[in-house]
C-alpha positions in Angstrom: -10.2 -1.6 -8.2 -10.1 -1.9 -4.3 -12.5 0.7 -3.9 -15.2 -1.6 -4.9 -13.9 -4.5 -2.5 -15.4 -4.8 1.1 -14.5 -6.9 3.8 -16.2 -7.7 6.9 -15.0 -6.9 10.7 -12.6 -6.9 12.1 -10.9 -6.0 8.5 -13.5 -3.8 7.4 -11.4 -0.6 7.5 -8.2 -2.6 5.9 -9.4 -1.7 2.4 -10.2 1.7 3.0 -6.8 2.2 4.7 -4.8 0.8 1.7 -6.6 3.3 -0.7 -6.1 6.1 1.5 -2.1 5.4 1.5 -2.5 5.1 -2.0 -4.4 8.1 -2.6 -1.5 10.3 -0.6 1.1 8.3 -2.4 -0.4 9.5 -5.2 -0.3 13.3 -4.5 3.2 13.1 -3.0 4.2 11.8 -5.9 2.5 14.3 -8.3 4.0 17.2 -5.9 7.2 15.3 -6.4 7.0 15.6 -10.3 5.6 19.1 -10.3 8.5 20.5 -8.3 10.9 18.6 -10.6 9.2 19.5 -13.6 9.2 23.2 -12.5 13.4 23.2 -11.5 14.3 21.7 -14.9 12.1 24.1 -16.9 15.3 26.4 -16.4 14.8 29.8 -14.7 11.5 31.4 -13.8 11.3 34.2 -12.0 7.4 33.5 -10.9 9.4 30.4 -9.0 10.8 29.9 -5.5 13.3 27.3 -5.9 14.8 27.2 -2.5 11.6 26.0 -1.2 11.2 23.6 -4.0 14.2 21.8 -3.3 13.3 22.1 0.5 10.2 20.2 -0.1 11.0 17.4 -2.2 13.7 15.7 1.1 10.2 16.2 3.1 8.3 14.3 0.1 10.9 11.9 0.0 10.3 11.0 3.8 6.4 10.8 3.5 6.5 8.3 0.7 8.9 6.3 2.4 6.5 6.8 5.7 3.7 5.5 3.4 5.6 2.5 2.0 6.5 1.6 5.8 3.0 1.4 7.0 2.0 -0.7 3.8 4.7 -2.7 4.6 3.3 -3.2 8.0 -0.4 -3.6 7.2 0.6 -6.2 4.8 -0.1 -9.5 7.2 -3.2 -8.4 7.7 -4.2 -8.9 3.8 -3.1 -12.3 4.8 -4.8 -12.6 7.6 -8.2 -12.1 5.9 -7.5 -15.8 4.4 -7.6 -17.4 7.8 -10.7 -19.1 9.0 -11.3 -17.7 12.6 -12.5 -21.3 13.6 -9.8 -22.8 15.9 -9.2 -26.6 15.3 -9.0 -29.5 17.4 -6.3 -28.0 19.3 -7.5 -24.2 19.5 -5.2 -23.2 16.8 -6.8 -21.0 13.8 -4.8 -22.5 11.0 -7.0 -23.0 8.1 -7.4 -20.8 5.4 -11.0 -19.9 4.5 -10.1 -20.5 0.3 -10.1 -23.8 -1.2 -7.5 -26.0 -1.9 -7.2 -25.2 -5.7 -7.6 -21.7 -5.0 -4.9 -22.2 -2.4 -2.6 -23.8 -4.9 -3.5 -20.8 -7.5 -2.2 -18.1 -4.8 1.0 -20.3 -4.0 1.8 -20.8 -7.7 1.3 -16.8 -8.2 3.2 -16.2 -5.2 6.0 -18.1 -6.7 6.0 -16.8 -10.0 6.0 -13.2 -8.2 8.5 -13.8 -6.0 10.5 -16.8 -7.0 
């Protein structure tokens, strides 16, 4: 769904970055599934078990790195909702969404996160 979305600068690279991070995460999870399946399948002379076992911590570390990056860019997602026009005190503190949309967003956040 994100691939069909586009943002204007300065946020134009945000969505492609998130998509790329999730694609990397999916590929790493598939590697982990493949390695785990090979290990659980039982003895096979064509499988290098020591390499598989050695790869799993590396995959886990890469997944953690991706999760950390996603966490760090989360504020940028919310920054896309802020109107860049300053108020009378020269602060940018208004949202670009309407009051009804804001209330629906707050309701969704309350339901999802308590």
